[in-house]
MITORBA-345241 format. One record per residue (C-alpha): residue in one letter; x, y, z. Coordinates in steps of 0.2 Angstrom, whole numbers, plus 5000, padded with zeros to 4 digits. Example, Ala and Ser with C-alpha at 12.3 -4.5 7.8 and 13.67 -1.06 7.14 Angstrom:
MITORBA-345241
A506249785039S506849955036
This chain:
MITORBA-345241
M488353284578K489653154579Y489152984587K490552974599T490153144607A488353134608P487553084624L486852904626R485252844633R484652674637V483852654620H485652664613G486252534624R484752414619L485152454600A486952414603L486552244612K485352204597F486652234584L487952134594K486751984595W486551994576V488352024571V489051884581K487951764572Q488751814555P489951694547G491751724544L492151834560E493751804569L493951794588T494851964588H493352044579I492151974591T493152034606H493252204598L491352204595Y491052154613C492152284620I491352424610T489652364616T490252364634H490852544632I489152594625L488252514639V489352604652R488952764644A487152724643R487252674662M486752504658Y487952424671D487152254673C487252214655A489052284654K489452164669S488652014660I489752044644L491352074655K490951914664Y490751824648L492451894641S493251834657E492551664658T492851624639G494651654641S494851764626G496651784628T497851744642G497151814658P496451984662S497852074652S497052024636V495252084641F496052244648Y497052284632A495552244621L494452374632M495952494631D496052484612T494152524610Y494152654624P494552804613L493352754599C491852774611N492552914622S492152784636N492152804655P493452734667A492052654676V492252514663F493852454671D493052464688L491652344682L493052224675I493852214692R492152184700A491752044688Y493351954693V493051984712R491251904710M492051764700G493151734715A494751774705A495551894717D497251874709D496551924692A495552074700L497252134707E498152114691A496752214682F496852344696R498752364693L498452374674M497152514677C498352614688S499752594676R498752684662G498352824674F496652774678R496152784697P494952644702S493552694714V493652664733C492252544732T493152434719C494652434730N493652384745M492952234735I494752174732L495152204750A493652104756A494051964744M495851954751A495151964769K493951824765A495351714759R496251744776R497751824768A498251964780E499952004773P499352034755V497952144762W499252254770L500252274754F498652304744F498052434756G499752524753E499552514735V497852594736I498452744745G500052744734N498952764719G497952914726V496352814730C495652894746P495052754758N493452774766V492752704783S492352534774T494152514769F494752544787N493352424793I494052284782V495852314787L495252314805S494352144803V495952074796L497052134810C495852074823G495751904814E497651884815G497651924834K498452094831L497252184842K498652314847K498852364829A496952364826S496752484841Y498152594834L497252604817L495652644825G496452794834K497352844817M495652844809E494952964822E496453074821S496353084802G494653144802Y493752984798A492252944808P492252764813T490552684813V489752564825V490352424813S492152484816Y491952484835N490952324835T492352234825L493652274839L492452244853N492052074846W493852024846Y494252094863C492851984870K493451834860K495251854868G494551874885R495052064886Y493452124894K494252274902E494852344886A493052304878I492152404892Q493452544890L493052544871L491252544874D491452704885H492552784872M491152754859S489952844871C491152994873R491353004854G489553024852I489252854845E487952754855A488252574854D486652484848V485852324854C486952224842T488552294850Y487952244867N487352074861V489052034854L489852074871I488551984881D488751824869D490651824872L490451844890C489251704892K490251584881N491751614893N490651564908T490651744914S488751774912A488751884928K489752014919G488551994904Y487052034916L488052194922L488152244903L486252224902K486052344917K487152464908M486152454892R484552504901K485452654909R486052704892M484252684885V484652544874T483252424874P483752234875N482952124863A482551934864V484251894858T484951984873Y483951894885N484051724877T485951734877L486051774895I484751644900N485751514890G487351574898F486751554916I485951384912N487651324905E488451384922G487151284931K486251444938I484551404934G483751514947V484651674939A483951614922G482251604929K482351784936L482851844918Y481351754911D480251844923D481052014918M480651974900C478851934904K478652094914G479452204900D479052224882V480052074876S479051914873P479951754877N480051644861C480351464857I482251484860T481951554877Y480851414883N481951284875A483451344885L482451354901I481751184899D483451114895G484151194911H482851114922C483050944914R484850954917R484550984935G483150854936N481850984939F480550894928V479050974937E479651144932A480151094915Y478351024911E477551184918L478651284906L478051174892N476251204897V476551394898M477451394881Q475951304873A474651424881K475551574873G475351494856L477151434854R477251264847P478551154855N479851084842Q481050944841V482351034852T481051054866Y480550874866G482350824864S482850914879L481550834889L482050664883D483850694886G483550754904L482450604908C483650474901K485150554910H484250554927G483750374925K481850414922L481750294908D479950254910S479450434909A480550454893R479650304885N477950374889L478450544882L479050464866A477450364864R476450524868L477350614854K476950484842L475050484846D475050674845G475750674828V477350754833T478750714821V479950604830N481650614823S483250504824I483950614837M482550574849Y482750384846T484650404849T484350494865L483250354872M484450224866D485850304875G484850304891V484350124890C486150074885G486750164901S485550074912G486149904904E484449874895L485249824879V483849714872E482749864873A484049974863M483949844849E482049854849L482150044848L483250024833D481949904825G480650034829M481650164819F481650054804K479750024805D479550214806N480550234790M481950314798H483750274794P484950274809D486450374807I488250344813V487850434830T486450304833Y487550164829S488950234839V487750244855L487450054852V489250014850N489750104866G488350024875F488749844870S490649864871K490549934888A489449784894G490749674887K489549604874I490949584860N489949474848R488449594848T489649744846K490349654830E488549624824I488149814825I489749854816C489249734802K487549824801I488449994799F489449924784R487949844777S486950004778G488350094768I488750214782K490550254784M491250224802N491850384809K493350424821I492150424836V491550254833Y493350184831S493850274846T492450214856L492850034851I494650054855C494350134872N493149994877F494249854871C495749934881R494649944896L494149764895G496049714892D495749644875M497249724867D497249614851E495449684846A496049864851I497549854839R496449774826F495249914826Y496650044827T497349964810M495549974803M495450154808L497050204799R496550104783S494850204783G495850364782H495450424800C496850494810P497050444828D497350584841V498750584854F497450534868L496950374859C498750324855N499350354873L497850254879L498350104868I500150124875S499650134893S498449984891L499749884883C500949924898R499549884910S499249714902G501149674903N501549694885V502849824887A503849774872E502349794861A502049964868E503850014864V503549954846F501950054845M502750204852H504050214838H502550194826I501650344833H503350444834K503450424815I501750494812G502050634824L500850584838A502050544852N502250664866S503050664884A501450574891T501850424878F503550404886D502850424903A501650284900I503050164894I504250214908G502850174921G502550004912C504349964914V504350014932N502749914936K503649764928G505149794939D506349834924V507049994931L508549984920R507549994904A506550134912F508150234913E508650194895L506950254889L507250414899D508850444888E507750404872M506450524878V507750664879K508550614863F506850634854G506750804861Y505350774874Q505550864890P505450744906S504150804918A504050784937F502850644933T504250554923Y505550574937G504250524950S503950354940L505850314940L505950354958K504450244962G505350104952L506950124963C505950124979K504949974973G506549874971A507049924989N508550014982I508350144995Q510150214993E510050224974A508350314976L509050444988D510550474976F509350494962F508150604972S509650714976K510050734958L508250784954R508250924967K509651004957I508551004941P507251144939H505451084940A505950904942T505150884959D503450914965I502350864979V502050694971T503950654970Y504250704988N502850594993T503550444984M505150464993L504350495009A503250345008E504750235005L505750315020F504250295032A503950115026Q505750075030G505850165046Y506950315042F505950445051E507250575054L507750575036A505850585031L505550725043S507050825036L506250805019I504650875025A505551025032E506351045015M504651035006V504051175017E505651285013N505251254994N503451314997M502751134994F501651105009P501250935015D499650865008S498450735014Y499550595006T501050655015Y500250655032G499450485027C501250415024L501850485040I500350415050A500450245041G502350235045L502150275063C500750145065R501750015056T503150035068G502050025083N502050215087V500150225086L499950355100T501050475091A500050445075I498450485084L499150645092L499750705075L498050675067E497150765081R498350915082G498250925063V496350925063Q496351055077R497451175068G496551145051T498051095042L497450915040S495850835034P495750655039N495450535025Q495050345024F496850295022M497350385039Y495950305049S496250135041S498150145046I497650195064I496350065066S497549925059G498949995070L497849985086I497249815083K499049755079I499549815096G498149725105Q497049885107G495449815099Q494249925109A495150085103G495250025085I493349995086Y493150175093Y494150255079F493050145066D491450225073D492250395072M492750355054V490950315049K490350475058Q491450575048G490650505032L492150405026N491850245018P492950105025D493649985012I493649795014V495449795022T494849915036L493249815038N494249655040A495349735053V493749795063I492949615061D494549545069A494549675083C492649625087S493049445086R494549465098T493649575111G491949475110E490949625104L489749515094D488349645092K489649765085L490249625073D488449605067N488349795063V489949785053L489349645043S487649735040M488649885034M489649785022E487949715015S487149885014R488649955004S488649804992L490449754999T490549564997P491549485012S493249425005L494049255010T495049355023S493449415031Y492749245033N494449175039I494449315053L492649265058L493149085058H494649125070G493449215081E492249065082S493648945085T494349055099R492549045107K492548855104N490948875093I491248725082S489448735074G489748915069C491448865062F490748735050A489248855046L490548985040Y491548855031R489948805021T489648985017I491449005010L491148854999R489348914994N490049094989G491349014977Y492949044988V494348914988P494748885007D496648925010K497848875024F497149005036T495348935034C496048765038H497048825053S495548915061I494448765060V495848645067L496148775081G494348775086L494348585086C495948575096K495248695109S493648595110R494748435112M494048355096L495748305090D495248155079I493948265070G495248395068A496448265061K495148195049F494648375043L496548415040K496748265029M495248305020M495748485016V497448425010A496648294999N495548434992G497148534987T497248655002L499048685006A499048675025D500648745034H501648675048L500748785061T499148685058F499948525059D500848585075L499148625083L498648445082I500348365085T500548465101A498848425107Y499048235104S500748245113Q500048335128R498648205129G499848065128D499247995111V501048005104S500647865091K499347975083A500548125084L501848015075D500547965062L500148155059L502048185057N502248055044F500648125035M501448305036R503048245028L502048155014S501048315011G502648405007V502648505023S504348505033P504148485052S504748635062E505848625078D504248655088T503348505079L504748385084S504948465102S503148435105I503248255101F504848235111N503948305126G502548185124L503748035122K504748095138R503148115147I502647935145S504447875148R504847815130C506647855131R507247755116E505947845104S506448005112R508247975108V507847925090L506848085088L508248195095H509348115081G508048155068M508048335074V509948345071E509748265054S508348395050G509548535054F508748575071L509948575086P509048505102T509048615117I510048585133R508448565142Q507948425130Y509548335132C509648355151R507848295153L508148135142I509748095151T508748115168S507347995161M508647865155C509447865172K507747845180S507347695169G509047615172D509847645155M511447715162R512447665146G511247755135A511247905147L513147915146K513147895127L511948035126K512948145137D514448115126E513348155110M512848315119E514648365122A515148315104L513748425096G514248575107V512448585114S513248635130S514848605141R515348445150Q514948535166V513048545161A513048365153E513748285169S512648385180A511148315171L511948135174V512048175192R510248235193G509648075184L510547955196V509948045211Q508148055205S508247875201G508747825219K510547795215M511247915228E512947835230D513247835211G512648015210M513848075224V515247985215V514948075199L514748235209K516448215218C517248165201M516648325193M517348435207M518948345207S519048385188K518648565193L516948555185V515648645196P513948565195T512548675191I511448755205P509948645201T511148485202F511648535220T509848575225T509348405218V510648315229I510248415244H508448375242A508848195241L509948205257C508548295266K507248165261E508448035269S508448145285K510348175282L510148365286S511948385292E512648315276A511448425266M512148575275D513848515272L513448505253K512748685254L514448745261L515348645248M514248725235E514548895241H516448865242H516448815224G515548985219A513848915216K512649025226P511148945233D509449005226V507749025233V507348835228T508948775238Y508448875253N506648815252V507248635252L508248655268L506948765276T505548635273S506648495280F507148585296C505348635299R504748455297S506148395309G505648535322E507248625321F506448795320G507948895326R508848835311V507448885300F507449065306T509349065304L509349015286Y507949145283E509049285290E510449215279M509349225264K508949415268R510849455270R511249375253S509749465245V508949305240S507049355238P505949235247D504449165238A502649105243T503448935248T504749015259F503349115269S502248965270V503648865279L504049015290I502249045295E502148855300A503748875310V503149025320S501448955323A502248795330E503348895342N502049025345D503449155344S502549325343A504149425341R504749325326G502949325319E502849515319K504549525310I503849405297L502249505295V503249655291D504149565277L502449495271E501749675271E503149735260R502749595247G500849625248F500349465256V499549565271C498549735271Q499349865282S497549915287S497449755297T498849805310A497549815324E497149625323P498149495332W499749435323G499049255323R497449305313R498549415301L499649265298A498149155295D497549285282A499249285274V499249095272V497549115263N498349245251I499849135248N498748985244L497749085232M499349145223K499948965222G498248915215R498449045201K500148985197
């Protein structure tokens, strides 16, 4: 029998291997000879079914590179193939050798060489190549090779289709995968559970749960029952996507279909519900496990303990720990790690410390994660010294902190602003040989940005880049926004161009810089950046346009803002609720209510309904313009309809508005309502309420507000103290004022002009003017800039008291302090000088007012002229009259009228009458008070007929007598006993619609009583009743008694005046 046709057994294969080992050691053999021998031996081993040995030789031939690629090995095998009457399986083994070596391309080449020689590889070999390609995530080559397999007559099996299904699903082509699965079924292939599981898994990953459930039902219809693994895949994906309730429904379906859930099923659901915060449902599932045949394991207990610790249910967590140990399960580092993490996050640091100490005593291995967890807790509570002690403890326990441990310390110290200690920790990181990672760099940069230390933030950013770590978009945008916030907009622009070059800029980057320019007031540059943004290909958002609109509004460019807003309305998606609110806020602030309301109507038409901010702007605008009642009605109706939820801003606006219009009690009522609603008032609102309480005298309420501030850790501001000071000053509580002043200094506040004004006000009200002057001078010497109002308080008080010299001293000090006196200041001193008849100084002061740009009033000039006439300085009076006319303060008529009054009042009746007649000859009609003064002087001299003639002359020249003129005449006639003339003049008053006053009625009552004229008395009583001096209910009483009551009422009225 010939060798090549004889059947071979394993003994022949071993002989061939023995011969090969001997022959390759012989000298003089060339490489081609050795390859030839290896190939013959391979064929013999294949025929002897010693496949493992054959694979080893083929692997050796492939690795030694005996030629150029797989073609050399293939051709060598092909040349020796006929010599041994070999089996095509040898080529399958060669392909598999390449696949196992990870050389998929070489395997593919060998496959094509095999097919070109008419050999057909086995489907298993083809599947191995497909699987290798799929592993390399090369979807397109998989499709091509799949076509080649079918084209070369290799019949694919279910495994082939499963590989292709997996590749399609991995590429997200679920529709094609579903189509392929359908084709498998149509072509007579029976998809396995693996086939369906592959598609099910990807349906779940993509969130297409409806299709997943339908496929599950389809499997059941095909007679393929999903196993527990199938359901576990579905449940796992549902839980990962926070839809654990749907996973629980699948658990019920499993039970209906008699598929027994295992521990993995329950653990997956328990973990899912815990992640969703539904610890109660997770507990019920645990109870189901205990009641059923599935025993909870460490994973179950760890998940439940972690869930309870997250919620702060530590009693339940420790109970589960005890149950776990009772069942013989040993808690591991995950168990204790969950307990430590929960205790630290809920601030129970003492319990966390005790737990760590107990673990050490019990011999439980404490790892670096546990130390790091406790460190994070103590850093969060600000106990940084203890954090460093824990680090030292790690070193003592021969544990080497990792980068996570150091990052916790870096975060803790940098958050606390301990920059030097932070740098020390960074030095420790470098000394320990640990490389800083992206998280540590990002933590440092974020905290330095928060602290406003941009130099350090940029320095660590540079170090991060040099270390080879790439920043993300968030970090870059944080740096830009922080630079803009610190006012370094130019540096932010430079940084923006840098991140644009490295491809990390986006729309938010430009938004940050545009916002920075807007905050800086450079709106023009903001619009230039908008053009750059579009040029770089970034799409502006509603936020971008909103920032620009805000800039225009901040610059009070209301018309430009309206024009820009009109353009935005034509751009799709350029406006949103925030943009509208920005525009509305400005319109309300400037009082354009009609335009603002039309914008709100437009919002509603565009399906953008007003939110709390919109209503807040409307309410604030109404309150600002004094329409507080409208604002209150709007708030109440909005609450009734359920369209409006009151917030802090709305209440604060209404409270401030009510207090502003003097409705302090109503403001306090709304403050109480605000507190009842659970809204926290800010310091501005509290200051407004303190002001209202001070004004209304509700001191108990004031104490409550101050107690509320203290309980909420709200430190009173300087404004708060100034409001309290003003209240104490109004109540003339000087000791309380100075007690508050000392509190201001003790709390580190620097008193301002309002502080000074309030204390001086109290001293002035208490008539302690000298103390007030000394205090004012002390405050100015200490650097407080007092305003002219504070000086006016003291100067006016001194002037009214007659201490004009002290008022003048204060005026000089006021000017030395750099405070310009106001018109009121000079007017107060003028009145004081005039009151003590110091005409010369009064005149000098009037000249000073003119030089300071203040034009004295007519009344001031007239009073001074009158005073100068009384003092006999006629020349000065005439000169002042001329000055008065020259300055255009009034007409010549008023000036000469003042001269007449001065002459008459100083007793120079003849001179006064001369000037009066000259005026009338010059067709200058004296003023009514001038005529009245002359008439009064004539009456005093009992020249009543001349007084009446002057009255007729007065009427002839168009000067109508007023109630004072009539009262002078009525009084004179009454005193002279001419009562008939009295009543005649009264009837004339009534005819001419001159309303009588209290003096008129006093004279009339005196006249009626003297004549005992009941008829006239009754008439006067009717007039008195009309004006409310007598009650109508007293008509039954005698007229004399009623007139007496009227006299009492008239005197009371005169007393009030």
